[in-house]
Structure formats: C-alpha cells, structure tokens
C-alpha positions as CSV (number, residue, x, y, z in Angstrom):
1,X,16.5,5.5,-19.9
2,X,13.0,6.1,-19.2
3,X,10.6,6.4,-22.3
4,X,7.3,7.8,-22.3
5,X,4.9,6.3,-24.7
6,X,1.5,7.6,-25.8
7,X,-0.9,6.7,-28.7
8,X,-4.5,7.3,-29.9
9,X,-6.7,4.5,-30.8
10,X,-5.2,4.2,-34.4
11,X,-1.8,3.7,-32.8
12,X,-2.8,1.6,-29.9
13,X,-1.6,-1.5,-31.4
14,X,1.7,-0.3,-32.7
15,X,2.3,1.2,-29.4
16,X,1.7,-2.1,-27.7
17,X,4.3,-3.7,-29.9
18,X,6.9,-0.9,-29.3
19,X,6.0,-1.2,-25.6
20,X,7.1,-4.9,-25.5
21,X,10.1,-4.3,-27.5
22,X,11.4,-1.5,-25.4
23,X,10.6,-3.6,-22.1
24,X,13.0,-6.3,-23.7
25,X,15.7,-4.0,-23.9
26,X,18.2,-3.8,-21.1
27,X,18.3,-0.2,-19.3
28,X,15.0,1.0,-20.6
29,X,11.8,1.7,-18.7
30,X,8.4,2.6,-20.1
31,X,5.8,5.0,-18.7
32,X,2.6,4.2,-20.8
33,X,0.2,7.2,-21.0
34,X,-2.3,5.2,-23.1
35,X,-4.6,5.0,-24.7
36,X,-5.2,1.3,-23.4
37,X,-7.9,0.2,-26.1
38,X,-9.0,0.8,-29.8
39,X,-11.8,3.0,-28.5
40,X,-11.8,6.4,-30.2
41,X,-10.0,9.2,-28.2
42,X,-8.5,12.6,-28.9
43,X,-4.8,12.4,-29.7
44,X,-3.8,15.7,-28.4
45,X,-4.6,14.3,-24.8
46,X,-2.0,11.7,-25.2
47,X,0.7,13.9,-26.9
48,X,0.5,16.5,-24.1
49,X,0.8,13.8,-21.4
50,X,3.9,12.4,-23.1
51,X,5.3,16.0,-23.8
52,X,4.8,17.1,-20.1
53,X,6.6,14.0,-18.7
54,X,9.6,14.7,-21.0
55,X,9.3,18.3,-20.2
56,X,9.2,17.7,-16.4
57,X,12.0,15.1,-16.6
58,X,10.1,12.0,-15.6
59,X,11.0,10.6,-19.0
60,X,14.3,11.2,-21.0
61,X,12.4,10.8,-24.4
62,X,8.9,10.2,-25.6
63,X,7.5,8.1,-28.5
64,X,4.0,8.9,-29.9
65,X,1.6,6.8,-32.2
66,X,-1.4,7.9,-34.3
67,X,-2.5,7.2,-37.8
68,X,0.0,9.3,-39.4
69,X,2.3,10.7,-36.6
70,X,1.6,14.1,-37.7
71,X,-1.3,15.1,-35.3
72,X,0.8,13.8,-32.4
73,X,3.8,15.7,-33.5
74,X,1.9,19.0,-33.8
75,X,0.4,18.6,-30.4
76,X,3.6,17.6,-28.6
77,X,5.3,20.6,-30.1
78,X,2.7,22.7,-28.2
79,X,4.5,21.8,-25.0
80,X,7.3,24.0,-24.2
81,X,10.8,22.5,-24.6
82,X,9.6,19.5,-26.7
83,X,11.0,19.0,-30.1
84,X,8.8,16.2,-31.9
85,X,9.4,15.0,-35.3
86,X,7.7,12.4,-37.6
87,X,9.9,9.8,-39.1
88,X,9.1,7.3,-41.7
89,X,12.5,5.9,-42.4
90,X,15.6,5.4,-40.6
91,X,17.7,8.1,-41.9
92,X,15.1,10.6,-40.7
93,X,14.8,9.1,-37.5
94,X,18.6,9.2,-37.1
95,X,18.9,12.8,-38.3
96,X,16.0,14.3,-36.2
97,X,17.9,13.3,-33.2
98,X,21.5,14.0,-34.3
99,X,20.6,17.4,-35.8
100,X,17.6,18.7,-34.3
101,X,18.0,17.2,-30.8
102,X,14.4,15.7,-30.9
103,X,13.2,14.4,-27.7
104,X,9.8,13.0,-29.1
105,X,9.4,10.8,-31.9
106,X,6.1,10.4,-33.6
107,X,5.1,7.4,-35.8
108,X,2.2,6.7,-38.1
109,X,0.7,3.5,-37.5
110,X,-1.2,3.5,-40.8
111,X,2.0,3.9,-42.8
112,X,4.7,2.1,-40.6
113,X,4.4,-1.7,-39.8
114,X,5.8,-3.0,-36.3
115,X,9.1,-4.2,-37.6
116,X,9.9,-0.8,-39.3
117,X,8.7,1.2,-36.2
118,X,11.3,-0.8,-34.2
119,X,14.0,0.2,-36.6
120,X,13.0,3.7,-36.4
121,X,13.0,3.9,-32.7
122,X,16.2,2.0,-32.4
123,X,17.9,4.4,-34.7
124,X,16.4,7.3,-32.9
125,X,17.5,6.1,-29.5
126,X,21.0,5.2,-30.7
127,X,21.6,8.5,-32.3
128,X,23.4,11.2,-30.3
129,X,22.8,14.9,-30.7
130,X,25.8,16.3,-32.6
131,X,25.8,19.7,-31.1
132,X,28.2,22.2,-32.9
133,X,26.4,24.3,-35.6
134,X,23.3,22.3,-34.7
135,X,23.3,23.5,-31.1
136,X,23.1,27.0,-32.4
137,X,19.9,26.3,-34.5
138,X,18.4,24.3,-31.6
139,X,18.8,27.3,-29.4
140,X,17.0,29.4,-31.9
141,X,14.0,27.1,-31.4
142,X,13.9,27.7,-28.0
143,X,14.0,31.4,-28.5
144,X,11.1,31.1,-30.5
145,X,9.1,29.6,-27.7
146,X,10.3,32.5,-25.4
147,X,8.8,34.8,-28.2
148,X,5.6,32.9,-28.4
149,X,5.2,32.9,-24.5
150,X,6.0,36.8,-24.5
151,X,3.3,37.5,-27.2
152,X,0.8,35.3,-25.3
153,X,1.4,37.2,-22.2
154,X,1.1,40.4,-23.9
155,X,-2.3,39.4,-25.5
156,X,-3.7,38.4,-22.2
157,X,-2.9,41.6,-20.4
158,X,-4.9,43.5,-22.9
C-alpha cells in the first residue's frame, strides 16, 4: 500500500514519527510531500499535493498533519474525489473509514502525541469500508462535487 504524507511546520515532527512507523510496517511504502523542516509554510500546498497523489492513484491513501488537522482536512477536501476527515480518537478514525470511505486522514500535532497518532493511523488503515447503506451516502458526496463543478463552469461562462 502506498501512503502519501504531508505536513506543515506544526506537523513536521509528528509526520516524521509517522513516516518511520509506516516504513517499519510490511507492505507499506511512503510518498513524503513535505514539509521537510519546521520553517513556516502554508498548509494548503501540502494538503493539495497529498490529495492529488490520492486522486491520481499514485497513493491509495493520504495522511496529513498540521496543528489541529482541521486546516489540512478543509484544504484536502477541495480536491475532487478526496474525502478527508480529522480524527482525535481511535473510534472516529475507524468510523470515518468504515462509514465514510475516507481516503485521507488529518491529524493535529498540537492535540495528538506520537503514540496516539500511530494508534489512529493504524485503526484507520485496518478499517474496511462497509459499503451497503454507507455506499449510497458516499455516492451522494460525489454528486455534490459534480454540482459544485457545474456551478463553477456556469459562473465562468458568464
């Protein structure tokens, strides 16, 4: 499994911890989209890079880290086909995958320590999308992207 990683300056250290942990798991490869230091950067740049890697099939899933996880999730969700969620506990990490078929997980380095982050990512990676009634709901999320795209095209044609 290929996992795309990205972080801003606040999430750099936790990204590095997760990268090491993921590299130690059999069958997991990591694409690291940065940042590569604690120098101040803009989180949307890294969220979009990870989102596009997942969108284009270069990675199966993505993990993003910033201070709270919220900014990264918002930015990643602007990429068509990305379903990103913030998780702060194992049950949320499991459910966002099982019920919402998330393909990007966002974590907050200021609220989640390395041990907890590993637990969250592990729960998320091990969870399987349950389909069924959840598939119908996820399909509606994709339909919303189509509506947004059509509205944008209509606005630009004016």
